[in-house]
N, C-alpha and C positions, 0 to 999 in steps of 0.2 A: 286162309282164315286166321292163322296165327298173327300175321302182320296186321290184318284188319282189326283184330282184337286189341293188339298193342296200340294201334293208332287211336282206336276209340277210347281206350283208357287214358292215353296221354291227352287227347282233346278234352275229355271230361274233367281231368285234373286241372287243366289250364282254365277252362271255363268256370270251374267252381271257385277259383281264386277270388273273384269279385263278389260272389254271393256269400262266402264264408267270412268276410272281413268283420262283420258285426259279431260273429260268434267266435272270433279268434281267441285262443287260449293264451292269456297274458302271462308274463313272468311273475307278476304279483299273485296271480291265482296259484301258480305252481309253488311259489314260496310259501303261501299261506297253508296249502295242503301239506307240504312237507314239514313245516314247523309243527302243525297240529299233530301229525302222525309221529314225529320223532319225540315229542314231549311225553308220549305215553311211557317211555322207558323209565322216567322218574329219576334218572341218574343225577341230575343237578339238584333236585329236591333232597335227595339222599346226602349229597355232599354238603349242602347248606346245613342240614341237620347235624352232620359230623362236625362241621366247623363251629357251630353254636355249642355243641356238647364239649368240644375241646376248649372253648373259651370258658365255659362254666367249670370245667375240670381245673383250669389254671388258677381259678379264684379260690380253690379249696386250701384250707390250712393243712399243714403236715399233721399226721396222726400222732397223738400222745402215746406213751408207752407206760405200761404198768409193771412194777417190779415188786416181788415178794421174796423176802429172805428170812430164813429161820435158823437160829443157832441154839446150841445147848439142847441136844435131843435126849440126853440121859436124865433120869429123874433127880439125880443129886447135883445137877449142874444148873447154873443160872440160864434161863431161857430168854432169848431176845427175838422178837418178831418185828421185822422192818417192812413197812408197806409204803411205796412211793409212786407218784405219777410224774413222769417227765414230759415236758413239752418244748419242742424247738421253737425259738423265737426268731421271727423273720424281721430283723431290724435293719438289714441292708438291702431289702427290696427284691428278694428272689421271686416272690409271688407277682410283684408288679412287672418284673422283666418277663416272666412267663406269660402274663396277660397280654403284654405288648406283642410278644411273639405270636400268640394265638390270634390276635387281631390282624396281624400281617398275614397269617395263614388264611384267615377268613377273606381278606382282600384278594389273596391269590385265587381262591375259589371263585369269587365274583369275576375276576379277570379271565379265568379259564372258561367260565360260562359265556362271557362276552366273546371270547375268541371262538368258541364253538358255534355261536350264533352267526358270527361274521363269516366263518369258514363255510358253514352250511348255506348261507345266502349265496356265496360265490359259487359253490358247487352246483346249486340249482340254476344259477345264471349260466354257468358253462354248459350244462346238459341241455338247458332250454335253447341256448344259442346253436348248439349242434343240430337240434331238430329243425330250427328255423333255417339254417344254412342248407341243410339237406333238402328241405322242402323247396327252397329257391333253386337249388341245383337240379332237382327233379323236374321242376317247371321249365327251366331253360333247356334241359335235354329233351323234354317233351316237345318244345317248340322246334328244336333241331330235328327231332324225329319227323315232325310234320313237314319240315323243309325237305328232308331226304325222301319222303314219300312223294312229294311233288316232283322232285328230280327223277325218281323212278318212273312215275306215270308219264312224264314228258319223254323220257328216253324210250319207253315202250312204244309210244305213239310214233316217235321218229323211226324206230326199228320197223314198225308195221308199214310205215311209208317207204321203207327201203333206203333211208338216207344214212343210217348207221349200222354197224355190225352187231351181232349177238354178244360178242365179247364186251362191247361198250356198255350194253345193258347190264351184263353180269358185273361189271365194275361198279356201276351205280348201285346194284342190288347188294353187293358186298358192303358198301359204305352204309347202306340202309340197315343191313343186318347188324353191323357193328354198333350203330346208334341204338338199335333195339336192345342189344346186350348191355350197353351202357345204361339204358333206361331201367332195365331189370336190376342191374347192379346197384344203382343209386336208390331204387325203391326198396331193396333189401336192407341197405344201410339205414334208410329212413325208418323202417319198421323196427330195426334193432335200437336205434337212437330213441324212438318214441317209448319203447318198452323200458329202456334204461331210465328215461325221465320219469315214467310212471312208477317205476320201482322205488323212487325216492319217497313216495307216500303210499306205497302198497296198493296202487290203483290199476286201472285198465287203460291201455294206450289207445283204444279204439276211438275215443272221443277227442283226442288231442289233434288240433288243427290250428297252427299258429298264423299262417297266412301273412307273413311279413314281406314287404317289398325290399328290393336291394337298397333303396334310399333309406327306408326305415331302419334296416339292419345297420347301415353305416352310421346313422345318427346315434343309435343306441351304443354301438361300439366306441364311438368317439366321445361319449358322454362320461369323461373321467376328469377328475380334478388334477391339475398339473402340480399343485403344491404338495408338501409333505407335512401333514398335521401330526405333531408329536403327541398330542393328546389322544388321537385316534390310532396311533401306531401301537398295536398291542405288544409287540416285542420290546419296544422301548419302555413301555410301562412295566413289562415283566422284569427288565433290567433294574428299574427303579425299585420294584418290590423286593428283588433279590438283595439290593443294597440295604434296604430297610430291615430285611430279615437278618442280614449279617450284623447290622448295628444292634438289633435287639438281642442277638446271640452273644455279642460282645458284652453287653450290659448284664446279661444273665450269667456269663462266665465270671465277670468281675464280682458280681454279688456272691457267687459260689466261692470265689477265692478268699473272701473275708470269713473270719471265724464266726460261725453261727452258734451262739450260746444256747444252752439247753437248761431250762429251769426245772428243778426237781422239788416237789413238795410231798412230804410224807409224815408218817407217824412211826416212832419206835416204841414198842411195848416190851418192857423188861419185867420178868417174873423170877423172883428169887426162890431158892428151895423152900424157904419158909412161907411161900405163897404170897409174898408181898409184890405188888405190881406198881409199876411206874411208867407213865406215858410221856413221851417227849415229841414235840413238833420238830420235824427236820426240814430245813430249807437249804437248797444248794444250787449252785450254778456250775455247769460244766462248759468249758470253753476249749474247743479244739485248737491245736497249734498248727497252723498251716505253714510249716517251715519248708517243706519240700514241694508239695503239689499246690501251687497257687494258680492253676489253670493258665499259666503263662504261655504255654505252647498252643493251647486251644484258642487263646485270644489272638495269637499271631496268625494262626490259620484263618480265623474268621476275618481278621483285618486284610489278609492277602486276598481272600475271596471278594471282599467288599471293593477293594481297589481294582481287582480284575474286572468285576462287573461294571464299574464306572468306565474303565478303558474300553471294554467291549461295546458299551453303549455309544461312546464317542466315535469309535471306528465304524460301527455298524451304521450310524446315522450318515456319515460321509459317503460310505460305499453305497448305501441304499439310495441316496439322493442321486448319485451318478447313474445308477442303473435305471432309475425312473426317468431321468432326463434323456438317456439313450433310447429307451423305449418310446418316449413321447416324440423324439425326433424321427424315429422310424415310422411312427404312426402318421405323422404329418406327411412324410414322403409317400406313404401308401395312399393317403388321401388324394394327393396330386395325381398319382397313377390311376386311382379309381375314377376320379372326376373326368380325366381324359378318356378313359375307356367307356365310361357310361354316357358321356355327353357327345363324344366325337367318334370314337372307333366303332362302337357297336352300331349306332345308326348308319354310319357309312358302310360297314360290312353288310348290314341288312339291305341297304340300297344297292350295293354292288351285286350281291347274290341275286336279288330279284331281277335286276336288269340283265344279268348274265343268263338267268334261266329264261327270261322272256326272249332274249336273243337266240338262245339255243332252240327254243320252240320254233322260231322263224328260220332256223338253219344258218344263223350268222356265227354261232360259236360251237366249238366242239365239246365233247363230253368232259375232256380234261379241264376245260375252262370252267364248266359248272362245278366240277368236283373241287377245283382249287378255290373258287369263291365260297363254296359251302364249307370247306375246311377252315378258311379264314374266319368265317362267321362263327363257327363252333369254337375256334381257338380264342377269339376275343370274349365270347360269352363265358367260357370256362375260366379264363384268366380273371374275369371280374369276380367270379365265385371264389377263386383262390385268394384274391386280394382281400375279400371280405373275411375269409377264414383266418388269414394272417392278422388282419386288423382286430378280430375278436380275440385271438390268442394274445396279442399285445395288450389289449384292453384288460383281459383277465389278469395278466402278469402285472400290469401297472396297479390295478386295484389291490391285488394280493400284496405287492411290495409296500404300498402305502399303509396297509393295515398290519404289516409285519408278519405276513403269512407266506408259506412256501408255495409258489405257483405249481410245482410238480405234484404236490399233494392234491391241489384243487382239481387239476386236469387228469388225474389218474382214473382208470376205469372203475376201480373199487374205492373211489375217494370217500364215499359215505361210510363204507365198512371200516376203512382205516380211521376215519374221524371218530366213529363210535367206539372202536377198540381202544383208542387213546383215552377217551372219556371213561370207559369202564376200568382200564388199567389205573388211571389216576384215582378213581374211587377206591379200588382195592388196596392201593399203596398209600392211602391217606394215613398220616401218622396218628397213632392213638394218643400221643402226648406231644405238645408243642416242643420243638427243638430236637425231636428224634430224627 
């Protein structure tokens, strides 16, 4: 009864493939649900507000200072009351440099949001592909389970006819039980993968049915651009923004290195012991002498960072292009193998297995011949799935490298949690003032 139930489930899954094609759950649907769900955090809206507030903060003038001084506290002394207001003058562009730096920080927030969206899309694509590949693997193992059931039925009839021994039937049954175990194993993996995909939008995995054929999955895996678009490479753009930030920091430090004058305007009120009063307007300028600290070492540090960022960008661009070309070459090689398996080896293995089984029923072949043909068929089917898995991994790696992302983070089990944690950490460490 257990074997019959397994066979019924496998046959039902295989038959449903053609009927569920119209209701297949697409990658675009999964991405739309995930994006809608993840935007509820509001982390990027909060960071945009922080960046805008930082820009407004950089436009503010320095606060003035009020000074009050009283002399002559005894009644027989001349009393003098001095009241003054001092205001630093920004004549060397400190505020302008701070605004420039704040604008760069705002651009960094925009870039970080773009990186988040690009990484989120690849994470959804990776988890979606895992479900599609496991569905295909389950379907192929289900077909193999049906083949082993035919082998078992044929061997039992041969045994009843007295042409083979019981041990031969048991050998076939062992192979069938192993296929049954493999079917259960891949079914469990599929359920876990579906739940992991549904967790991206906090949904239910029961309605997920992708129904992608092996050819469809290969076309999707191979749909990658071979070039390296610098405008879309987020890491290169990050290097560029780092260089701009260091340039803005250098300008800010140069402005601070210059003496910033402070204008003081006040009134001196003098009262003699004879109660005569005299008022005088006081106007002064205070100029600090930047004799020792001229921000010279801070400027050197910023210049070194700027040069390092430019060298890193050049080195990264070359290495990244080499990695992409290597993966593309491997993907082309996988395509040749997949085409040979799909167009030649699998049909031939099916034909050999069917003819061997037919000959076994007629008494022309032994049990070992049937088992060997069946194992060959199973081997080429599973190798086709493995080639698809490798192709999808290469595809995700290529797309990640083109965007300047790390493939290991995309394909991690907790990829989305890591992505959100980085976004939350960035929001918490956002500088309260440009240049901090």
